[in-house]
C-alpha positions as semicolon CSV with decimal commas, in nm:
position;residue;x (nm);y (nm);z (nm)
1;M;9,903;0,995;3,198
2;L;10,035;1,220;2,925
3;L;10,048;0,925;2,685
4;V;9,685;0,832;2,756
5;S;9,573;1,190;2,691
6;A;9,758;1,201;2,360
7;V;9,595;0,878;2,246
8;A;9,250;1,006;2,345
9;V;9,298;1,330;2,150
10;G;9,424;1,139;1,848
11;A;9,122;0,912;1,856
12;T;8,882;1,206;1,825
13;A;9,060;1,368;1,530
14;A;8,834;1,348;1,224
15;P;8,697;1,542;0,929
16;R;8,362;1,717;0,980
17;I;8,141;1,839;0,699
18;A;7,916;2,142;0,746
19;V;7,693;2,341;0,511
20;D;7,599;2,707;0,538
21;L;7,233;2,642;0,447
22;A;7,097;2,289;0,420
23;T;6,760;2,396;0,275
24;Y;6,736;2,663;0,008
25;N;6,383;2,804;0,004
26;Y;6,352;2,951;-0,345
27;P;6,088;3,210;-0,435
28;D;5,787;3,122;-0,651
29;T;5,930;3,029;-0,990
30;V;5,771;2,997;-1,334
31;E;5,786;2,644;-1,476
32;G;6,085;2,622;-1,707
33;I;6,297;2,877;-1,524
34;A;6,596;2,716;-1,354
35;V;6,658;2,770;-0,985
36;V;7,028;2,822;-0,911
37;H;7,197;2,813;-0,572
38;T;7,546;2,755;-0,435
39;F;7,560;2,552;-0,114
40;V;7,884;2,626;0,072
41;L;8,043;2,313;0,220
42;S;8,315;2,343;0,485
43;N;8,548;2,117;0,673
44;V;8,509;2,211;1,040
45;G;8,708;1,910;1,159
46;D;9,082;1,862;1,204
47;Q;9,151;1,601;0,935
48;E;9,121;1,616;0,555
49;L;8,761;1,596;0,433
50;V;8,704;1,395;0,116
51;I;8,373;1,456;-0,060
52;E;8,319;1,134;-0,250
53;S;8,006;1,234;-0,442
54;A;7,723;1,483;-0,468
55;I;7,432;1,302;-0,625
56;P;7,103;1,478;-0,713
57;G;6,781;1,298;-0,633
58;C;6,655;1,330;-0,992
59;H;6,776;1,413;-1,342
60;C;6,618;1,758;-1,306
61;T;6,900;1,868;-1,076
62;T;7,271;1,906;-1,144
63;A;7,549;1,966;-0,894
64;E;7,912;2,063;-0,950
65;L;8,207;2,088;-0,711
66;A;8,526;2,277;-0,793
67;K;8,723;2,035;-0,572
68;N;8,646;1,743;-0,346
69;R;8,927;1,750;-0,090
70;L;8,915;2,009;0,188
71;Q;9,177;2,067;0,451
72;P;9,062;2,177;0,799
73;G;8,905;2,522;0,774
74;E;8,861;2,508;0,396
75;S;8,531;2,556;0,209
76;V;8,399;2,489;-0,140
77;G;8,085;2,587;-0,326
78;L;7,845;2,320;-0,450
79;Y;7,689;2,489;-0,754
80;A;7,344;2,341;-0,811
81;I;7,073;2,394;-1,071
82;L;6,713;2,277;-1,045
83;D;6,533;2,262;-1,380
84;T;6,165;2,326;-1,302
85;E;6,039;2,205;-1,641
86;G;5,745;1,967;-1,594
87;F;5,683;2,061;-1,230
88;S;5,402;2,246;-1,060
89;S;5,294;2,340;-0,710
90;H;5,524;2,255;-0,416
91;V;5,854;2,104;-0,529
92;V;6,129;1,958;-0,310
93;R;6,448;1,818;-0,463
94;T;6,756;1,692;-0,281
95;I;7,126;1,639;-0,331
96;T;7,299;1,367;-0,128
97;I;7,659;1,445;-0,038
98;T;7,874;1,150;0,065
99;S;8,201;1,213;0,246
100;N;8,446;1,056;0,490
101;D;8,287;1,238;0,785
102;P;8,223;0,955;1,034
103;I;7,957;1,147;1,224
104;Q;7,709;1,187;0,936
105;P;7,457;0,898;0,911
106;Q;7,593;0,664;0,643
107;H;7,853;0,937;0,579
108;Q;7,585;1,139;0,401
109;L;7,467;1,499;0,424
110;I;7,150;1,601;0,241
111;V;7,082;1,951;0,107
112;S;6,762;2,052;-0,067
113;F;6,568;2,295;-0,283
114;V;6,220;2,377;-0,150
115;G;5,965;2,606;-0,312
116;N;5,666;2,653;-0,541
117;V;5,654;2,630;-0,921
118;V;5,381;2,818;-1,107
119;G;5,258;2,769;-1,462
120;R;5,396;2,960;-1,761
121;Q;5,194;3,123;-2,038
122;P;5,086;2,902;-2,331
123;Y;5,286;3,114;-2,576
124;Q;5,611;3,058;-2,383
125;K;5,860;2,784;-2,468
126;S;6,104;2,659;-2,209
127;V;6,478;2,641;-2,255
128;S;6,460;2,268;-2,178
129;D;6,222;2,212;-2,468
130;L;6,443;2,408;-2,705
131;Y;6,754;2,228;-2,583
132;Y;6,608;1,885;-2,655
133;D;6,486;1,998;-2,999
134;S;6,805;2,185;-3,088
135;Y;7,005;2,120;-3,404
136;V;7,273;2,272;-3,627
137;L;7,195;2,315;-3,997
138;L;7,493;2,339;-4,234
139;D;7,481;2,437;-4,601
140;V;7,790;2,282;-4,765
141;R;7,756;2,455;-5,102
142;D;7,989;2,735;-5,207
143;A;7,939;3,091;-5,085
144;A;7,779;3,212;-5,410
145;A;7,515;2,936;-5,411
146;Y;7,443;3,000;-5,044
147;A;7,400;3,374;-5,104
148;A;7,160;3,312;-5,392
149;G;6,925;3,117;-5,166
150;H;6,954;2,893;-4,860
151;L;6,736;2,744;-4,588
152;A;6,666;2,991;-4,309
153;G;6,882;2,910;-4,010
154;A;7,154;2,736;-4,213
155;M;7,517;2,835;-4,166
156;N;7,743;2,819;-4,468
157;L;8,029;2,569;-4,447
158;P;8,161;2,502;-4,799
159;M;8,245;2,140;-4,870
160;S;8,614;2,225;-4,908
161;Q;8,626;2,341;-4,544
162;V;8,419;2,072;-4,374
163;A;8,705;1,848;-4,265
164;S;8,912;2,134;-4,121
165;V;8,620;2,293;-3,935
166;A;8,480;1,972;-3,782
167;A;8,685;2,015;-3,464
168;A;8,527;2,358;-3,409
169;L;8,171;2,222;-3,408
170;P;7,990;2,103;-3,091
171;P;8,031;1,723;-3,099
172;G;7,707;1,634;-2,922
173;A;7,465;1,843;-3,128
174;L;7,226;1,701;-3,386
175;T;7,386;1,823;-3,709
176;I;7,209;1,827;-4,047
177;V;7,403;1,896;-4,366
178;Y;7,265;1,969;-4,711
179;D;7,384;2,056;-5,058
180;Q;7,202;2,133;-5,382
181;N;7,076;1,787;-5,471
182;G;7,206;1,544;-5,208
183;S;7,507;1,431;-5,410
184;T;7,777;1,550;-5,167
185;S;7,600;1,584;-4,833
186;S;7,673;1,225;-4,728
187;A;8,043;1,283;-4,791
188;A;8,024;1,601;-4,584
189;G;7,851;1,412;-4,307
190;Q;8,118;1,144;-4,315
191;A;8,390;1,409;-4,281
192;L;8,210;1,538;-3,971
193;H;8,192;1,182;-3,832
194;V;8,567;1,153;-3,879
195;G;8,599;1,488;-3,700
196;G;8,424;1,348;-3,393
197;L;8,057;1,443;-3,441
198;A;7,823;1,159;-3,352
199;A;7,474;1,268;-3,463
200;V;7,518;1,377;-3,824
201;Y;7,246;1,352;-4,089
202;A;7,235;1,436;-4,459
203;L;6,922;1,609;-4,590
204;R;6,777;1,374;-4,849
205;G;6,760;1,537;-5,191
206;G;6,918;1,861;-5,069
207;L;6,778;2,204;-5,145
208;D;6,631;2,083;-5,476
209;L;6,398;1,837;-5,304
210;W;6,306;2,096;-5,042
211;Q;6,201;2,343;-5,312
212;K;6,019;2,075;-5,505
213;S;5,822;1,993;-5,189
214;Y;5,774;2,339;-5,036
215;G;5,865;2,594;-5,301
216;S;6,034;2,906;-5,165
217;A;5,906;2,854;-4,809
218;R;6,193;2,900;-4,562
219;V;6,437;2,985;-4,843
220;V;6,614;3,318;-4,793
221;A;6,889;3,499;-4,981
222;G;7,196;3,677;-4,850
223;A;7,566;3,623;-4,804
224;G;7,679;3,425;-4,504
225;A;7,880;3,585;-4,225
226;S;8,184;3,425;-4,071
227;W;8,088;3,234;-3,758
228;S;8,243;3,056;-3,462
229;F;8,097;2,845;-3,182
230;L;8,197;2,982;-2,844
231;D;8,212;2,633;-2,693
232;A;8,295;2,325;-2,898
233;S;8,388;2,110;-2,599
234;G;8,246;1,770;-2,519
235;A;8,319;1,404;-2,586
236;R;8,393;1,329;-2,949
237;A;8,286;1,005;-3,116
238;Y;8,526;0,948;-3,404
239;S;8,399;0,715;-3,673
240;T;8,534;0,605;-4,010
241;S;8,207;0,436;-4,101
242;G;8,079;0,529;-4,445
243;T;7,718;0,535;-4,326
244;V;7,547;0,873;-4,279
245;S;7,177;0,864;-4,195
246;Q;6,933;1,055;-4,414
247;Y;6,705;1,330;-4,288
248;D;6,380;1,382;-4,476
249;V;6,266;1,727;-4,582
250;S;5,934;1,652;-4,413
251;Q;6,121;1,621;-4,085
252;L;6,301;1,949;-4,137
253;Q;5,986;2,142;-4,219
254;S;5,854;2,053;-3,873
255;D;6,176;2,166;-3,699
256;Y;6,177;2,510;-3,542
257;V;6,304;2,838;-3,682
258;L;6,464;3,078;-3,432
259;I;6,431;3,455;-3,438
260;D;6,663;3,677;-3,232
261;L;6,509;4,018;-3,153
262;R;6,821;4,180;-3,013
263;S;7,038;4,444;-3,178
264;P;7,273;4,342;-3,462
265;S;7,576;4,404;-3,239
266;A;7,438;4,185;-2,958
267;F;7,348;3,918;-3,214
268;A;7,698;3,920;-3,361
269;A;7,855;3,886;-3,017
270;G;7,667;3,565;-2,949
271;H;7,339;3,401;-3,053
272;I;7,188;3,054;-3,055
273;A;7,295;2,860;-3,363
274;G;7,050;2,898;-3,650
275;A;6,885;3,214;-3,522
276;L;6,784;3,489;-3,764
277;N;6,830;3,847;-3,651
278;L;6,498;4,021;-3,725
279;S;6,336;4,334;-3,591
280;E;5,991;4,339;-3,436
281;T;5,842;4,487;-3,754
282;E;5,985;4,210;-3,974
283;I;5,866;3,907;-3,781
284;S;5,505;3,875;-3,891
285;A;5,583;3,891;-4,263
286;F;5,864;3,637;-4,223
287;I;5,642;3,390;-4,038
288;D;5,393;3,407;-4,324
289;T;5,660;3,268;-4,561
290;L;5,715;2,950;-4,356
291;P;5,538;2,615;-4,390
292;R;5,245;2,595;-4,149
293;A;5,408;2,299;-3,972
294;T;5,726;2,493;-3,892
295;P;5,738;2,613;-3,529
296;V;5,873;2,964;-3,472
297;I;6,056;3,056;-3,151
298;V;6,138;3,418;-3,075
299;Y;6,387;3,523;-2,811
300;S;6,533;3,840;-2,665
301;A;6,792;3,915;-2,398
302;D;6,582;3,810;-2,099
303;G;6,249;3,715;-2,257
304;T;6,073;4,043;-2,179
305;D;6,070;4,176;-2,535
306;S;5,995;3,841;-2,695
307;D;5,706;3,780;-2,452
308;R;5,554;4,114;-2,549
309;V;5,603;4,064;-2,922
310;V;5,476;3,707;-2,925
311;Y;5,175;3,793;-2,709
312;N;5,076;4,052;-2,969
313;L;5,129;3,797;-3,247
314;W;4,909;3,547;-3,064
315;M;4,633;3,805;-3,049
316;H;4,637;3,793;-3,430
317;G;4,641;3,415;-3,457
318;S;5,016;3,354;-3,484
319;R;5,168;3,023;-3,381
320;A;5,499;3,174;-3,264
321;Q;5,637;3,112;-2,915
322;S;5,862;3,315;-2,688
323;L;6,169;3,156;-2,529
324;L;6,103;3,184;-2,158
325;G;6,378;3,386;-1,992
326;G;6,548;3,456;-2,324
327;L;6,914;3,410;-2,402
328;A;7,003;3,477;-2,038
329;E;6,806;3,171;-1,927
330;W;6,963;2,958;-2,202
331;Q;7,310;3,054;-2,081
332;K;7,215;3,006;-1,717
333;Q;7,119;2,648;-1,792
334;H;7,357;2,557;-2,074
335;A;7,634;2,820;-2,067
336;N;7,768;2,875;-2,421
337;Y;7,644;2,547;-2,570
338;L;7,533;2,620;-2,930
339;I;7,616;2,989;-2,892
340;V;7,770;3,130;-3,209
341;S;7,949;3,459;-3,271
342;S;7,950;3,609;-3,617
343;A;8,067;3,907;-3,815
344;S;7,829;4,201;-3,761
């Protein structure tokens, strides 16, 4: 009798997955603002729970687990982000969690985001849009040439330092290098390829061709500050190929220019690569110096100041846009990707 009871108890031993809240009802959210929630998963059974996967129902959602094996009584947070870009009205998105819990249908537990997405203002640009358009612009001339005049948004990386600095650059970012006349930019690009950067382009004709095509538009003077990317992680694609693709100046003149409205100290602590630190009173005059085809994106700490400034610019016919949610929203969605610190 005792033996039968022991066998019966053993047969019922199993892992059991539970979640604190299966449906997260988020408040009305402006399109482009990410919805973030942590679903807490627990093992309420008496055997080890193995979470085999947590798969979002669409590319708009990401989900991360700190660990996937839970002993009885243990819990873990499933950190999830829903990117609302491109959505409107009522939006439901799911994450399917597969585990070794035998009770769940097909061993799967489904959690979901449910809520309404409302439209943003026409002068606002989403973080997702900026992310997909983002790039790093490197001026590989010496410091004196850079100080005399360089393309707005370019960071100075003298040719002599390119190979040694490659490992400190984000490997997945679109990277454009230029020199004075295009004679050394391909070699600089090749050094970056060898350093693990995959998407490297050389600006055809360098600064000379830019100025021949657009004059002094987007050319600014001033010494470069020391800089450092806060996060240079990611898969590196090392290549010894001698081929570096060319990037036309016409392409660059239609790429955005970023303006950071925050204080110089906040800017130095961390800003999006390529941003210029300008005050509210300087923006309008600067925009007037740019080619008409060059988009301008203004951001502040949380988007409040840039929304106000850009709205006023729009009232006077400006084409500038405000980064929705500001730097805080960028970091919520992409952490420190493309965030650069510099000497103040």
